[in-house]
N, C-alpha and C positions, 0 to 999 in steps of 0.2 A: 622534502615533502613527494611523497607517494603521485603518480598521476592519478588515484581514484581520490587526492583531497582536490586536484586542482581541474574543473571542469568547463570546458569553452562551448559556448551557444553560437552558433552563425546570425546574423542579422534578420530578424521580421522583416525587415522592408515595409512597404506604405502595404503592402499585401497582406502583413500580420493584421493589421486592424480588424479584426476577428468581429467586432461590434464592442460591448463592451468589457472594462477591465474587467480581472479578478469574479472569475464566476464562483470556484468554490469560497468557501465561509471564512478559507484559514488564509485564502488568497486577501479577498475583504479585511481582515482583521490586519495584515501587514500593511493595503492601505492605509486604512484606519491611525495606525502609529505613524504614517508619515504625512498622512493631512490635517490629523488635531495636531499636531506640533508646528506647521507651517503658519508662520503669519501676516504672510501678503498670500492672498487666493488668486492674486492677476497671474503669481509665478505656476502654481498650481493647474489652470487654467491652460495656460502657454504649454505645460510641459505636455498636459494630455494631448495637446494638439499634435506638438513634436512626435511625440510615442507613435500615435495614432499614424502620422505621415511616413514616419519610418526612417528617424533622423537618427535614433540609436545604435549605431554601431557592434558588431559581434561581442557578446557579454561571456565574460569571463567570472565564477564564483570559485572562493578558495575560504577558509577559515577566518571568518572575521568580517569578510568584505566582496562586494558584487562590483565589478569596472566593466566601463565600455568608453567610446569615444562619441558624444556628442555633437551633429554641426546646429550650425542655426544659420540663422538667415541673414544674419548682422555681423556673421565669421566665425572662427572654429575653424575647424573640430578641438571642441574641449575635451578633455581627460577629466571624467566624471567618477565616483566612487560613492558608495554608500557602508558605511562601518555598522557591525553587530558585533555587539561582545560576545564572544566562546565561551561556554561553558565549561568549567573546572570538572578536573577529571574527578572529586566526586560528585559534581551533580550527572556527570555523565553514569558512573556505577549505579545512582539511584534510579535513573530513567531504566537503564538496561533492567537490574532484576524488577523494576514496576511491568515493565513490557511484558518481558519474558514471564511471568505467571500467569498471565492474561490470553491466554489461545486466542479470544476475539481482539483485541490490540493488537496484536502480533498478527497476524493475517490481516487486518486491515492494510497495516504500515509497510507490509509486502505487497499489497496490494497498491501501492500508492496512492492510500486515504488517508486519511487522520481524521477520523469522527473527532468529535466533540470531547468526550466520557475519555478517550485515548489522550488528551490535551490538560482534562482535568484530574486524571490521573496522576500524570505529570506533574501537576501543579501541589496536588494533596503531599508531593514527595521533595516539594520542595524546589522544583525543576520548571522555569520558566519558558515554551519555548518558542513561543508566537513572540514578536515585541512589543512594547506598550507603547503609548508616546514618550517621545525624547530616548530613544533605544536607537533609535537607526540615525546615527551619524552624517549628514551629507560633506562632501566636498568636492571640489571644483576648482577648476584653476580659468573659469572664464573670471572677466571684473565684477559681474555682481556680487554681492555682500547678503544677499538672500538666502534664510537658511530654510528650504531647499531652497534653492535659483534651479530657474526651469528646465537646467540641463538634467539635473539631479533626480526633480520629480517625473521628466521623461525616464529616467533608465528605472524609478520605482515601478512608473506603470508598467512596463512591459516587463518586470521584473516579475511582478503578478502572475503574468499567462506562463513562465516559469513555474512557478509554485503551484499554479491551477494543476499543469501535468504532472508532475513531481516532486510532492514534499520533500525526500531527500534533498532538494537543491537547501532549502528552507535548514535540515541538520546539517548538511556540510557546510554553511553561514555560520550555525553555531559549533564547528571545530572537528569533526569528523563525517569521514566518505561514508558511500552506500556499502562499499567491501566490507571495512570495518565495522562497520554496526551489522551487518548481516554476520559477520563471523564474531562478533562479540554475543550477539543473540543466541549464533548456535550451542557456543561453548556455554551458556547459561541452559540451554533445554536440551545438552547430550546426554545420554546417559553419562552417572558414575564408572569412575575409572574400576570401582567394586564391580558394578552390573554388565562391564563388558567382559572384565576375568571369568565373571561366572558364566557368562556367554559364547563364550569363545571353549570352553571343556568340553571333551568330547564325550556324550552320552556313550551310556551302555549300549547294547543292544534292543532293542524295542520291541515287545511280543506283534504279532500279529492283531491288526485290529480293524483289519477287513470286514469282519463280519460283526463287529461292534456297533449296536446300537444303543443312545441314552436313551433313559426312560423319561428322561425328564428332567427339569431343573430343582432341586430336592426342597420341599418345604422344610422354610428356615422361619423360627418365628419372630417377633420382633422381643428385640431385649430394652432394658430401662435406659430412655435417651435415644435405643436406636430404632427406626422403624422398621419394618421388615423387609421395604423396597430397596432398604439401603442396602440387606444381603443379597439379595436378587440380583442386585447392579453389580455386586464385589464380584459373584457368581458368573454371570453374564461377560463379566469383563477377563477373567481369567479364561473362561471356555474360547474367548475369542480368539485371546494371545497364545493360549493351544493349540487350536485348528493352525493360525498364519505361520506359529514354527514348525509344528509337522508338514506343511504345505511349503516351507522353506521360504515362507514369506518375512521380509523383514518387518517387523514390528512398528507404525508410525511414532512410539514414543510420547514421553509426557508434552508433546508440543502439540501433538493434535486428542491426545488421549480425550481430554474435554469436550471438544467438539465432536468427536466419535460421541460417546456416553450422552451427549446432550441431544445429539439427530436420535438414538436408540432409544433414548429414556426420556419423552419430553416431558416428563411428572418433574423431573429431578433438574431440567436446565439452569432452571434459577440456580439454584446450588453452584453449577460451574463454572458461570460468567454469564455477561448479560451486559449490554451496549448493541450498536447497529453493525459494529464489527463482527462481535461473535454471533449474534442473529445471523448474518450472510455467510459465516462459517459453518455454522449449523444447518441452513438450507441447502449450501453446496454440497454439504455429504447427504441430506438426505435425498436429492437428487440423483446424485454422480457419484457416492461413494468416496474412496479415496483419490482418483482420479478429478471428482468434479471439487473437491477441497485443492490441488494441484493448480489448477485451471482460473480457481479465483485470486490464487495464492502467488502464480509465479508465471510470468508472462516466457512465449520463448519465442525460436524463428522454427516453424516448420518448414520441410524441403518445399522446392519450386512444382514441383508434382502436385502436391496434396490443395496448393493453393491454387494449380490451374482446375484441378480438378474441380474447387468449391464455386470457383468463377462460372464455368461449365455449370453446374447444378444450378446457380441466379442468372441463367442467361434472361431470364423475363424480368429481371428486377433493373429498372432503368441505371446504367452506371454511374452517373452521377446520385444516385442514390445509397450506393454501396461504398464503401471504405475497408481495405484490408488496411491494419497496423500488426505487424509478427501473428500473431495465433488469434487476433481478433480480427472478427468482420463485424461491422455498424452498419444498420441502416434505419435513421432515423431514432427513434423509440425501441429499438432493437439490437441484441448485443449477442455475435454466436463465438465462443470460444473453444477451438480445437484444441484436446486433450491429446497426449501423446500414443492413444490405441487407436486414434482416426475419428473418434466420435464431436461432435458439436454440441455446445452445453447451451440451450437460450438462457439470457438474459435482459432483465427489464429496466427499463431507465425508470426509479422511484425516488422522486424529491431530489435531481441532482447526482440521486447513485446507482449503480447496476446492482441488479439484483438475481439472484438466481431463479429462476422461474418454470424450469421443467424437468424431465428426465432429458440427458441427450441423445442424438441421435445420428448416423453414419452420413444421411445424405441432408445438408443443408436444405436444402430445397422445402423440405417437409416443414422445418419450423420458422421460414420466410414466406411462406405462399397463403 
């Protein structure tokens, strides 16, 4: 088993009591699966107190289980675990095929978001990602007989914090680590070998295009069952690919194509994808192009000098209101995300989800001022 399939998390401690448990909807679904199965509500109440008091030790997540030791005022520590059935290889194949076919779902998952329509799409393919009543199987070496006991309940409550921050924790319990999942999705969205071979052919000498100026897109009438706007979209798409290839820029491929086209042709966006994840991806491209989509999908660690410059630009904002995490800078209901070109992209918190909110700026002070 690779390190990618075993993840360890430090103990939250008493300081980990950050208010209510499970802020995300999938975190709440996790707790519901545990709470609706419990026969003794007193154990749940005690487990909540143990979790908030920081009695749960470091947590380890691996395929099929999440484990930790839990202290108790009456003894312990006790070794506690929650089991969850792994998905079969057939389940994973259907899940990967379904997610890879929808750019919005893919973008949301890579941004560590799990919109309801992504889970619904997986369920339509016969794959249950979230646990249901009775799916979580608690075990503990304490003398108690309750299922779950207060120690397993405490572990489950703290696990909801992990799930809030990263839905890949749930997918790891279902059997695959983040690296495996990303590689599988990349293999499904990468160009085919025949396409790569064609791209590798050395083209002949091109004519001098410096003085060439197109007269405009050709006017193509509608065909039976095919509206004229469909032809206009295909022409624009081919033109965009040609410009990128002539400029030596890599084409984003099918994974981002649907998002780009929906941003450039809003009238056909509904045919290319749907759901909150897809809409966020389209908004990110609309405001920031390919770089905007990259900061939505892929967090990265910028150099220290870039973060120091940002802190200096935000000197007028109280330190306790600004939180830096990798390339994200959060201040209340506003978040800024730094792209690799040194521009900050603004986001607004709407319904518990960060949404692209405007064009990027090199000076973060202009966006938080």
